[in-house]
Jmol script that loads the backbone (N, CA, C; Angstrom):
load data "model"
ATOM      1  N   MET A   1       0.848  -1.179   0.000  1.00  0.00           N
ATOM      2  CA  MET A   1       0.000   0.000   0.000  1.00  0.00           C
ATOM      3  C   MET A   1       0.892   1.240   0.000  1.00  0.00           C
ATOM      4  N   THR A   2       0.584   2.156  -0.875  1.00  0.00           N
ATOM      5  CA  THR A   2       1.355   3.393  -0.911  1.00  0.00           C
ATOM      6  C   THR A   2       0.415   4.569  -0.744  1.00  0.00           C
ATOM      7  N   CYS A   3       0.973   5.652  -0.385  1.00  0.00           N
ATOM      8  CA  CYS A   3       0.218   6.878  -0.222  1.00  0.00           C
ATOM      9  C   CYS A   3       0.259   7.607  -1.556  1.00  0.00           C
ATOM     10  N   SER A   4      -0.851   7.681  -2.239  1.00  0.00           N
ATOM     11  CA  SER A   4      -0.877   8.215  -3.601  1.00  0.00           C
ATOM     12  C   SER A   4      -0.425   9.671  -3.693  1.00  0.00           C
ATOM     13  N   ALA A   5      -0.498  10.396  -2.613  1.00  0.00           N
ATOM     14  CA  ALA A   5      -0.103  11.805  -2.655  1.00  0.00           C
ATOM     15  C   ALA A   5       1.406  11.980  -2.776  1.00  0.00           C
ATOM     16  N   LEU A   6       2.173  10.913  -2.567  1.00  0.00           N
ATOM     17  CA  LEU A   6       3.625  11.010  -2.641  1.00  0.00           C
ATOM     18  C   LEU A   6       4.102  10.744  -4.062  1.00  0.00           C
ATOM     19  N   SER A   7       3.624  11.538  -4.979  1.00  0.00           N
ATOM     20  CA  SER A   7       4.015  11.387  -6.378  1.00  0.00           C
ATOM     21  C   SER A   7       5.201  12.283  -6.685  1.00  0.00           C
ATOM     22  N   LYS A   8       5.888  11.988  -7.777  1.00  0.00           N
ATOM     23  CA  LYS A   8       7.023  12.811  -8.181  1.00  0.00           C
ATOM     24  C   LYS A   8       6.533  14.158  -8.679  1.00  0.00           C
ATOM     25  N   GLU A   9       7.221  15.171  -8.267  1.00  0.00           N
ATOM     26  CA  GLU A   9       6.918  16.526  -8.708  1.00  0.00           C
ATOM     27  C   GLU A   9       8.244  17.226  -8.965  1.00  0.00           C
ATOM     28  N   PHE A  10       8.227  18.218  -9.852  1.00  0.00           N
ATOM     29  CA  PHE A  10       9.432  19.004 -10.077  1.00  0.00           C
ATOM     30  C   PHE A  10       9.651  19.937  -8.901  1.00  0.00           C
ATOM     31  N   SER A  11      10.867  20.033  -8.468  1.00  0.00           N
ATOM     32  CA  SER A  11      11.197  20.917  -7.367  1.00  0.00           C
ATOM     33  C   SER A  11      12.691  21.171  -7.357  1.00  0.00           C
ATOM     34  N   SER A  12      13.065  22.244  -6.678  1.00  0.00           N
ATOM     35  CA  SER A  12      14.489  22.508  -6.521  1.00  0.00           C
ATOM     36  C   SER A  12      15.067  21.656  -5.394  1.00  0.00           C
ATOM     37  N   VAL A  13      14.198  21.079  -4.544  1.00  0.00           N
ATOM     38  CA  VAL A  13      14.644  20.210  -3.463  1.00  0.00           C
ATOM     39  C   VAL A  13      14.470  18.768  -3.905  1.00  0.00           C
ATOM     40  N   HIS A  14      15.504  17.986  -3.752  1.00  0.00           N
ATOM     41  CA  HIS A  14      15.461  16.575  -4.109  1.00  0.00           C
ATOM     42  C   HIS A  14      15.447  15.751  -2.826  1.00  0.00           C
ATOM     43  N   ILE A  15      14.370  14.997  -2.614  1.00  0.00           N
ATOM     44  CA  ILE A  15      14.218  14.178  -1.415  1.00  0.00           C
ATOM     45  C   ILE A  15      14.624  12.750  -1.762  1.00  0.00           C
ATOM     46  N   ILE A  16      15.568  12.227  -1.004  1.00  0.00           N
ATOM     47  CA  ILE A  16      16.106  10.896  -1.257  1.00  0.00           C
ATOM     48  C   ILE A  16      15.859  10.042  -0.008  1.00  0.00           C
ATOM     49  N   THR A  17      15.025   9.141  -0.017  1.00  0.00           N
ATOM     50  CA  THR A  17      14.235   8.612  -1.078  1.00  0.00           C
ATOM     51  C   THR A  17      12.773   8.482  -0.652  1.00  0.00           C
ATOM     52  N   ARG A  18      11.879   8.662  -1.598  1.00  0.00           N
ATOM     53  CA  ARG A  18      10.449   8.511  -1.315  1.00  0.00           C
ATOM     54  C   ARG A  18      10.121   7.084  -0.896  1.00  0.00           C
ATOM     55  N   LYS A  19      10.954   6.148  -1.314  1.00  0.00           N
ATOM     56  CA  LYS A  19      10.738   4.742  -0.978  1.00  0.00           C
ATOM     57  C   LYS A  19      10.647   4.552   0.541  1.00  0.00           C
ATOM     58  N   ARG A  20      11.485   5.241   1.286  1.00  0.00           N
ATOM     59  CA  ARG A  20      11.436   5.140   2.762  1.00  0.00           C
ATOM     60  C   ARG A  20      10.114   5.653   3.308  1.00  0.00           C
ATOM     61  N   LEU A  21       9.601   6.723   2.707  1.00  0.00           N
ATOM     62  CA  LEU A  21       8.307   7.244   3.126  1.00  0.00           C
ATOM     63  C   LEU A  21       7.220   6.207   2.888  1.00  0.00           C
ATOM     64  N   ASN A  22       7.206   5.643   1.685  1.00  0.00           N
ATOM     65  CA  ASN A  22       6.176   4.667   1.334  1.00  0.00           C
ATOM     66  C   ASN A  22       6.274   3.406   2.187  1.00  0.00           C
ATOM     67  N   GLU A  23       7.481   2.950   2.473  1.00  0.00           N
ATOM     68  CA  GLU A  23       7.655   1.767   3.318  1.00  0.00           C
ATOM     69  C   GLU A  23       7.131   2.028   4.728  1.00  0.00           C
ATOM     70  N   PHE A  24       7.392   3.226   5.258  1.00  0.00           N
ATOM     71  CA  PHE A  24       6.912   3.551   6.602  1.00  0.00           C
ATOM     72  C   PHE A  24       5.391   3.632   6.613  1.00  0.00           C
ATOM     73  N   ILE A  25       4.814   4.218   5.574  1.00  0.00           N
ATOM     74  CA  ILE A  25       3.358   4.339   5.489  1.00  0.00           C
ATOM     75  C   ILE A  25       2.696   2.966   5.405  1.00  0.00           C
ATOM     76  N   GLU A  26       3.352   2.006   4.763  1.00  0.00           N
ATOM     77  CA  GLU A  26       2.811   0.644   4.723  1.00  0.00           C
ATOM     78  C   GLU A  26       2.673   0.072   6.128  1.00  0.00           C
ATOM     79  N   LYS A  27       3.634   0.349   6.984  1.00  0.00           N
ATOM     80  CA  LYS A  27       3.607  -0.150   8.373  1.00  0.00           C
ATOM     81  C   LYS A  27       2.723   0.705   9.271  1.00  0.00           C
ATOM     82  N   HIS A  28       2.648   2.001   8.955  1.00  0.00           N
ATOM     83  CA  HIS A  28       1.910   2.962   9.789  1.00  0.00           C
ATOM     84  C   HIS A  28       1.021   3.824   8.883  1.00  0.00           C
ATOM     85  N   PRO A  29      -0.108   3.289   8.414  1.00  0.00           N
ATOM     86  CA  PRO A  29      -0.960   4.030   7.472  1.00  0.00           C
ATOM     87  C   PRO A  29      -1.432   5.392   7.996  1.00  0.00           C
ATOM     88  N   ASP A  30      -1.533   5.527   9.311  1.00  0.00           N
ATOM     89  CA  ASP A  30      -1.982   6.811   9.866  1.00  0.00           C
ATOM     90  C   ASP A  30      -0.927   7.905   9.710  1.00  0.00           C
ATOM     91  N   ALA A  31       0.287   7.544   9.293  1.00  0.00           N
ATOM     92  CA  ALA A  31       1.344   8.530   9.064  1.00  0.00           C
ATOM     93  C   ALA A  31       1.235   9.179   7.691  1.00  0.00           C
ATOM     94  N   CYS A  32       0.343   8.679   6.842  1.00  0.00           N
ATOM     95  CA  CYS A  32       0.248   9.164   5.459  1.00  0.00           C
ATOM     96  C   CYS A  32       0.018  10.671   5.385  1.00  0.00           C
ATOM     97  N   ASN A  33      -0.946  11.182   6.098  1.00  0.00           N
ATOM     98  CA  ASN A  33      -1.252  12.619   6.013  1.00  0.00           C
ATOM     99  C   ASN A  33      -0.077  13.475   6.477  1.00  0.00           C
ATOM    100  N   GLY A  34       0.528  13.112   7.591  1.00  0.00           N
ATOM    101  CA  GLY A  34       1.648  13.892   8.112  1.00  0.00           C
ATOM    102  C   GLY A  34       2.858  13.858   7.198  1.00  0.00           C
ATOM    103  N   LEU A  35       3.178  12.677   6.663  1.00  0.00           N
ATOM    104  CA  LEU A  35       4.329  12.565   5.769  1.00  0.00           C
ATOM    105  C   LEU A  35       4.058  13.236   4.424  1.00  0.00           C
ATOM    106  N   THR A  36       2.820  13.158   3.964  1.00  0.00           N
ATOM    107  CA  THR A  36       2.463  13.844   2.723  1.00  0.00           C
ATOM    108  C   THR A  36       2.597  15.353   2.893  1.00  0.00           C
ATOM    109  N   HIS A  37       2.125  15.855   4.016  1.00  0.00           N
ATOM    110  CA  HIS A  37       2.242  17.290   4.306  1.00  0.00           C
ATOM    111  C   HIS A  37       3.711  17.703   4.347  1.00  0.00           C
ATOM    112  N   TRP A  38       4.548  16.934   5.033  1.00  0.00           N
ATOM    113  CA  TRP A  38       5.993  17.215   5.114  1.00  0.00           C
ATOM    114  C   TRP A  38       6.610  17.214   3.719  1.00  0.00           C
ATOM    115  N   TYR A  39       6.308  16.187   2.944  1.00  0.00           N
ATOM    116  CA  TYR A  39       6.858  16.032   1.601  1.00  0.00           C
ATOM    117  C   TYR A  39       6.505  17.227   0.722  1.00  0.00           C
ATOM    118  N   LYS A  40       5.240  17.611   0.728  1.00  0.00           N
ATOM    119  CA  LYS A  40       4.795  18.725  -0.118  1.00  0.00           C
ATOM    120  C   LYS A  40       5.408  20.048   0.331  1.00  0.00           C
ATOM    121  N   LEU A  41       5.523  20.256   1.636  1.00  0.00           N
ATOM    122  CA  LEU A  41       6.155  21.488   2.128  1.00  0.00           C
ATOM    123  C   LEU A  41       7.585  21.608   1.622  1.00  0.00           C
ATOM    124  N   LEU A  42       8.339  20.521   1.720  1.00  0.00           N
ATOM    125  CA  LEU A  42       9.725  20.576   1.274  1.00  0.00           C
ATOM    126  C   LEU A  42       9.835  20.695  -0.237  1.00  0.00           C
ATOM    127  N   LYS A  43       8.992  19.973  -0.969  1.00  0.00           N
ATOM    128  CA  LYS A  43       9.066  19.996  -2.428  1.00  0.00           C
ATOM    129  C   LYS A  43       8.609  21.326  -3.024  1.00  0.00           C
ATOM    130  N   ASN A  44       7.689  22.007  -2.376  1.00  0.00           N
ATOM    131  CA  ASN A  44       7.096  23.220  -2.935  1.00  0.00           C
ATOM    132  C   ASN A  44       7.682  24.511  -2.387  1.00  0.00           C
ATOM    133  N   ASN A  45       8.731  24.401  -1.591  1.00  0.00           N
ATOM    134  CA  ASN A  45       9.366  25.585  -1.026  1.00  0.00           C
ATOM    135  C   ASN A  45      10.878  25.471  -1.173  1.00  0.00           C
ATOM    136  N   SER A  46      11.527  26.594  -1.065  1.00  0.00           N
ATOM    137  CA  SER A  46      12.985  26.570  -1.108  1.00  0.00           C
ATOM    138  C   SER A  46      13.522  27.146   0.196  1.00  0.00           C
ATOM    139  N   PHE A  47      14.661  26.636   0.593  1.00  0.00           N
ATOM    140  CA  PHE A  47      15.333  27.090   1.807  1.00  0.00           C
ATOM    141  C   PHE A  47      16.809  26.808   1.625  1.00  0.00           C
ATOM    142  N   SER A  48      17.626  27.713   2.094  1.00  0.00           N
ATOM    143  CA  SER A  48      19.063  27.538   1.886  1.00  0.00           C
ATOM    144  C   SER A  48      19.833  27.367   3.189  1.00  0.00           C
ATOM    145  N   ASN A  49      19.112  27.330   4.316  1.00  0.00           N
ATOM    146  CA  ASN A  49      19.763  27.092   5.599  1.00  0.00           C
ATOM    147  C   ASN A  49      18.716  26.671   6.633  1.00  0.00           C
ATOM    148  N   PHE A  50      19.181  26.280   7.804  1.00  0.00           N
ATOM    149  CA  PHE A  50      18.274  25.789   8.841  1.00  0.00           C
ATOM    150  C   PHE A  50      17.310  26.875   9.323  1.00  0.00           C
ATOM    151  N   ILE A  51      17.753  28.098   9.396  1.00  0.00           N
ATOM    152  CA  ILE A  51      16.887  29.187   9.860  1.00  0.00           C
ATOM    153  C   ILE A  51      15.683  29.345   8.934  1.00  0.00           C
ATOM    154  N   GLN A  52      15.910  29.300   7.636  1.00  0.00           N
ATOM    155  CA  GLN A  52      14.797  29.388   6.686  1.00  0.00           C
ATOM    156  C   GLN A  52      13.886  28.167   6.791  1.00  0.00           C
ATOM    157  N   LEU A  53      14.470  26.988   6.979  1.00  0.00           N
ATOM    158  CA  LEU A  53      13.678  25.773   7.144  1.00  0.00           C
ATOM    159  C   LEU A  53      12.818  25.862   8.397  1.00  0.00           C
ATOM    160  N   LYS A  54      13.368  26.378   9.478  1.00  0.00           N
ATOM    161  CA  LYS A  54      12.638  26.528  10.748  1.00  0.00           C
ATOM    162  C   LYS A  54      11.464  27.492  10.592  1.00  0.00           C
ATOM    163  N   LYS A  55      11.618  28.528   9.771  1.00  0.00           N
ATOM    164  CA  LYS A  55      10.503  29.444   9.505  1.00  0.00           C
ATOM    165  C   LYS A  55       9.396  28.735   8.731  1.00  0.00           C
ATOM    166  N   LEU A  56       9.779  27.815   7.870  1.00  0.00           N
ATOM    167  CA  LEU A  56       8.817  27.053   7.070  1.00  0.00           C
ATOM    168  C   LEU A  56       8.124  25.985   7.905  1.00  0.00           C
ATOM    169  N   ILE A  57       8.909  25.260   8.697  1.00  0.00           N
ATOM    170  CA  ILE A  57       8.398  24.167   9.531  1.00  0.00           C
ATOM    171  C   ILE A  57       8.881  24.409  10.952  1.00  0.00           C
ATOM    172  N   GLY A  58       8.009  24.868  11.787  1.00  0.00           N
ATOM    173  CA  GLY A  58       8.394  25.205  13.151  1.00  0.00           C
ATOM    174  C   GLY A  58       8.794  24.010  13.997  1.00  0.00           C
ATOM    175  N   SER A  59       8.273  22.838  13.679  1.00  0.00           N
ATOM    176  CA  SER A  59       8.534  21.651  14.498  1.00  0.00           C
ATOM    177  C   SER A  59       9.719  20.852  13.947  1.00  0.00           C
ATOM    178  N   VAL A  60      10.845  21.538  13.821  1.00  0.00           N
ATOM    179  CA  VAL A  60      12.063  20.908  13.343  1.00  0.00           C
ATOM    180  C   VAL A  60      13.205  21.305  14.268  1.00  0.00           C
ATOM    181  N   ASP A  61      14.121  20.371  14.489  1.00  0.00           N
ATOM    182  CA  ASP A  61      15.268  20.631  15.352  1.00  0.00           C
ATOM    183  C   ASP A  61      16.534  20.111  14.692  1.00  0.00           C
ATOM    184  N   GLN A  62      17.643  20.741  15.057  1.00  0.00           N
ATOM    185  CA  GLN A  62      18.944  20.288  14.608  1.00  0.00           C
ATOM    186  C   GLN A  62      19.524  19.459  15.747  1.00  0.00           C
ATOM    187  N   VAL A  63      19.846  18.198  15.477  1.00  0.00           N
ATOM    188  CA  VAL A  63      20.442  17.310  16.474  1.00  0.00           C
ATOM    189  C   VAL A  63      21.754  16.797  15.887  1.00  0.00           C
ATOM    190  N   GLY A  64      22.833  17.374  16.343  1.00  0.00           N
ATOM    191  CA  GLY A  64      24.126  17.051  15.742  1.00  0.00           C
ATOM    192  C   GLY A  64      24.121  17.503  14.292  1.00  0.00           C
ATOM    193  N   ASN A  65      24.497  16.610  13.397  1.00  0.00           N
ATOM    194  CA  ASN A  65      24.497  16.965  11.976  1.00  0.00           C
ATOM    195  C   ASN A  65      23.236  16.482  11.259  1.00  0.00           C
ATOM    196  N   LYS A  66      22.232  16.085  12.016  1.00  0.00           N
ATOM    197  CA  LYS A  66      20.956  15.631  11.449  1.00  0.00           C
ATOM    198  C   LYS A  66      19.857  16.637  11.759  1.00  0.00           C
ATOM    199  N   THR A  67      18.819  16.599  10.946  1.00  0.00           N
ATOM    200  CA  THR A  67      17.642  17.442  11.143  1.00  0.00           C
ATOM    201  C   THR A  67      16.484  16.522  11.501  1.00  0.00           C
ATOM    202  N   VAL A  68      15.781  16.844  12.584  1.00  0.00           N
ATOM    203  CA  VAL A  68      14.707  15.989  13.085  1.00  0.00           C
ATOM    204  C   VAL A  68      13.382  16.742  12.968  1.00  0.00           C
ATOM    205  N   PHE A  69      12.445  16.122  12.239  1.00  0.00           N
ATOM    206  CA  PHE A  69      11.120  16.687  12.024  1.00  0.00           C
ATOM    207  C   PHE A  69      10.097  15.928  12.859  1.00  0.00           C
ATOM    208  N   ASN A  70       9.197  16.662  13.514  1.00  0.00           N
ATOM    209  CA  ASN A  70       8.052  16.047  14.181  1.00  0.00           C
ATOM    210  C   ASN A  70       6.964  15.878  13.139  1.00  0.00           C
ATOM    211  N   ILE A  71       6.436  14.675  13.028  1.00  0.00           N
ATOM    212  CA  ILE A  71       5.429  14.347  12.023  1.00  0.00           C
ATOM    213  C   ILE A  71       4.169  13.862  12.721  1.00  0.00           C
ATOM    214  N   GLY A  72       3.022  14.249  12.198  1.00  0.00           N
ATOM    215  CA  GLY A  72       1.757  13.732  12.709  1.00  0.00           C
ATOM    216  C   GLY A  72       1.472  14.124  14.138  1.00  0.00           C
ATOM    217  N   GLY A  73       1.646  15.389  14.444  1.00  0.00           N
ATOM    218  CA  GLY A  73       1.367  15.855  15.808  1.00  0.00           C
ATOM    219  C   GLY A  73       2.302  15.247  16.837  1.00  0.00           C
ATOM    220  N   ASN A  74       3.566  15.095  16.456  1.00  0.00           N
ATOM    221  CA  ASN A  74       4.604  14.595  17.354  1.00  0.00           C
ATOM    222  C   ASN A  74       4.518  13.086  17.573  1.00  0.00           C
ATOM    223  N   LYS A  75       3.750  12.385  16.739  1.00  0.00           N
ATOM    224  CA  LYS A  75       3.619  10.930  16.860  1.00  0.00           C
ATOM    225  C   LYS A  75       4.813  10.208  16.225  1.00  0.00           C
ATOM    226  N   TYR A  76       5.403  10.825  15.207  1.00  0.00           N
ATOM    227  CA  TYR A  76       6.516  10.227  14.480  1.00  0.00           C
ATOM    228  C   TYR A  76       7.654  11.225  14.361  1.00  0.00           C
ATOM    229  N   ARG A  77       8.844  10.699  14.092  1.00  0.00           N
ATOM    230  CA  ARG A  77      10.027  11.527  13.875  1.00  0.00           C
ATOM    231  C   ARG A  77      10.655  11.122  12.547  1.00  0.00           C
ATOM    232  N   LEU A  78      10.999  12.110  11.751  1.00  0.00           N
ATOM    233  CA  LEU A  78      11.722  11.878  10.513  1.00  0.00           C
ATOM    234  C   LEU A  78      13.095  12.501  10.679  1.00  0.00           C
ATOM    235  N   ILE A  79      14.128  11.686  10.523  1.00  0.00           N
ATOM    236  CA  ILE A  79      15.499  12.157  10.664  1.00  0.00           C
ATOM    237  C   ILE A  79      16.116  12.255   9.275  1.00  0.00           C
ATOM    238  N   ALA A  80      16.682  13.415   8.977  1.00  0.00           N
ATOM    239  CA  ALA A  80      17.246  13.646   7.644  1.00  0.00           C
ATOM    240  C   ALA A  80      18.604  14.321   7.744  1.00  0.00           C
ATOM    241  N   ALA A  81      19.393  14.087   6.719  1.00  0.00           N
ATOM    242  CA  ALA A  81      20.640  14.830   6.520  1.00  0.00           C
ATOM    243  C   ALA A  81      20.354  15.778   5.357  1.00  0.00           C
ATOM    244  N   ILE A  82      20.494  17.060   5.590  1.00  0.00           N
ATOM    245  CA  ILE A  82      20.158  18.045   4.564  1.00  0.00           C
ATOM    246  C   ILE A  82      21.430  18.728   4.077  1.00  0.00           C
ATOM    247  N   HIS A  83      21.595  18.712   2.769  1.00  0.00           N
ATOM    248  CA  HIS A  83      22.699  19.422   2.122  1.00  0.00           C
ATOM    249  C   HIS A  83      22.072  20.646   1.452  1.00  0.00           C
ATOM    250  N   TYR A  84      22.030  21.735   2.187  1.00  0.00           N
ATOM    251  CA  TYR A  84      21.363  22.959   1.725  1.00  0.00           C
ATOM    252  C   TYR A  84      21.975  23.473   0.425  1.00  0.00           C
ATOM    253  N   ASN A  85      23.286  23.406   0.316  1.00  0.00           N
ATOM    254  CA  ASN A  85      23.966  23.955  -0.866  1.00  0.00           C
ATOM    255  C   ASN A  85      23.637  23.183  -2.142  1.00  0.00           C
ATOM    256  N   ARG A  86      23.240  21.925  -2.016  1.00  0.00           N
ATOM    257  CA  ARG A  86      22.904  21.116  -3.187  1.00  0.00           C
ATOM    258  C   ARG A  86      21.403  20.863  -3.328  1.00  0.00           C
ATOM    259  N   GLY A  87      20.618  21.323  -2.344  1.00  0.00           N
ATOM    260  CA  GLY A  87      19.177  21.124  -2.407  1.00  0.00           C
ATOM    261  C   GLY A  87      18.770  19.670  -2.255  1.00  0.00           C
ATOM    262  N   LYS A  88      19.494  18.932  -1.425  1.00  0.00           N
ATOM    263  CA  LYS A  88      19.215  17.506  -1.245  1.00  0.00           C
ATOM    264  C   LYS A  88      18.839  17.215   0.206  1.00  0.00           C
ATOM    265  N   VAL A  89      17.785  16.406   0.366  1.00  0.00           N
ATOM    266  CA  VAL A  89      17.333  15.954   1.676  1.00  0.00           C
ATOM    267  C   VAL A  89      17.424  14.433   1.674  1.00  0.00           C
ATOM    268  N   TYR A  90      18.293  13.892   2.505  1.00  0.00           N
ATOM    269  CA  TYR A  90      18.474  12.449   2.601  1.00  0.00           C
ATOM    270  C   TYR A  90      17.722  11.948   3.834  1.00  0.00           C
ATOM    271  N   ILE A  91      16.692  11.150   3.619  1.00  0.00           N
ATOM    272  CA  ILE A  91      15.935  10.590   4.738  1.00  0.00           C
ATOM    273  C   ILE A  91      16.770   9.464   5.335  1.00  0.00           C
ATOM    274  N   ARG A  92      17.151   9.618   6.583  1.00  0.00           N
ATOM    275  CA  ARG A  92      17.962   8.616   7.273  1.00  0.00           C
ATOM    276  C   ARG A  92      17.101   7.620   8.037  1.00  0.00           C
ATOM    277  N   ALA A  93      15.987   8.085   8.616  1.00  0.00           N
ATOM    278  CA  ALA A  93      15.105   7.191   9.370  1.00  0.00           C
ATOM    279  C   ALA A  93      13.768   7.876   9.583  1.00  0.00           C
ATOM    280  N   ILE A  94      12.739   7.053   9.710  1.00  0.00           N
ATOM    281  CA  ILE A  94      11.426   7.522  10.151  1.00  0.00           C
ATOM    282  C   ILE A  94      11.039   6.578  11.280  1.00  0.00           C
ATOM    283  N   LEU A  95      10.752   7.141  12.435  1.00  0.00           N
ATOM    284  CA  LEU A  95      10.524   6.340  13.632  1.00  0.00           C
ATOM    285  C   LEU A  95       9.264   6.777  14.361  1.00  0.00           C
ATOM    286  N   THR A  96       8.734   5.864  15.158  1.00  0.00           N
ATOM    287  CA  THR A  96       7.678   6.275  16.072  1.00  0.00           C
ATOM    288  C   THR A  96       8.345   7.114  17.163  1.00  0.00           C
ATOM    289  N   HIS A  97       7.544   7.852  17.894  1.00  0.00           N
ATOM    290  CA  HIS A  97       8.083   8.677  18.981  1.00  0.00           C
ATOM    291  C   HIS A  97       8.829   7.791  19.983  1.00  0.00           C
ATOM    292  N   ASN A  98       8.257   6.630  20.295  1.00  0.00           N
ATOM    293  CA  ASN A  98       8.866   5.710  21.252  1.00  0.00           C
ATOM    294  C   ASN A  98      10.220   5.201  20.749  1.00  0.00           C
ATOM    295  N   GLU A  99      10.313   4.828  19.481  1.00  0.00           N
ATOM    296  CA  GLU A  99      11.587   4.373  18.914  1.00  0.00           C
ATOM    297  C   GLU A  99      12.634   5.487  18.969  1.00  0.00           C
ATOM    298  N   TYR A 100      12.197   6.691  18.668  1.00  0.00           N
ATOM    299  CA  TYR A 100      13.112   7.831  18.713  1.00  0.00           C
ATOM    300  C   TYR A 100      13.650   8.039  20.129  1.00  0.00           C
ATOM    301  N   ASP A 101      12.754   7.969  21.114  1.00  0.00           N
ATOM    302  CA  ASP A 101      13.159   8.155  22.503  1.00  0.00           C
ATOM    303  C   ASP A 101      14.148   7.091  22.962  1.00  0.00           C
ATOM    304  N   GLN A 102      14.131   5.925  22.341  1.00  0.00           N
ATOM    305  CA  GLN A 102      15.046   4.832  22.690  1.00  0.00           C
ATOM    306  C   GLN A 102      16.370   4.954  21.931  1.00  0.00           C
ATOM    307  N   ASN A 103      16.542   6.054  21.205  1.00  0.00           N
ATOM    308  CA  ASN A 103      17.772   6.319  20.438  1.00  0.00           C
ATOM    309  C   ASN A 103      18.057   5.251  19.382  1.00  0.00           C
ATOM    310  N   LYS A 104      17.013   4.685  18.792  1.00  0.00           N
ATOM    311  CA  LYS A 104      17.193   3.646  17.770  1.00  0.00           C
ATOM    312  C   LYS A 104      17.686   4.217  16.449  1.00  0.00           C
ATOM    313  N   TRP A 105      17.834   5.497  16.361  1.00  0.00           N
ATOM    314  CA  TRP A 105      18.261   6.126  15.112  1.00  0.00           C
ATOM    315  C   TRP A 105      19.727   6.503  15.117  1.00  0.00           C
ATOM    316  N   LYS A 106      20.349   6.429  16.268  1.00  0.00           N
ATOM    317  CA  LYS A 106      21.753   6.854  16.362  1.00  0.00           C
ATOM    318  C   LYS A 106      22.691   5.718  16.003  1.00  0.00           C
TER     319      LYS A 106
END
end "model"
wireframe off; spacefill off
backbone 0.3
color backbone group
């Protein structure tokens, strides 16, 4: 099962990879709306640093060299490595809040 809203669109931001989003949604279908919202925000906007990203998405934090997004009303966490200069977002992990709290992403 995939979330149909996660289709390819032209953008200056390249998200690598949508496959991780779709795999997580298969396990957690209730994450579809939150991940779709996150995906569209990043694909339809431009940002060249963390400050601009924080203005776009208030529920984001910098943890070491990773960027952590709260998804679905803080139910899930998406961890990404963002290369602002190249416009690339590498999804490193998507976790439940409980998995994140157990440091399963480090």
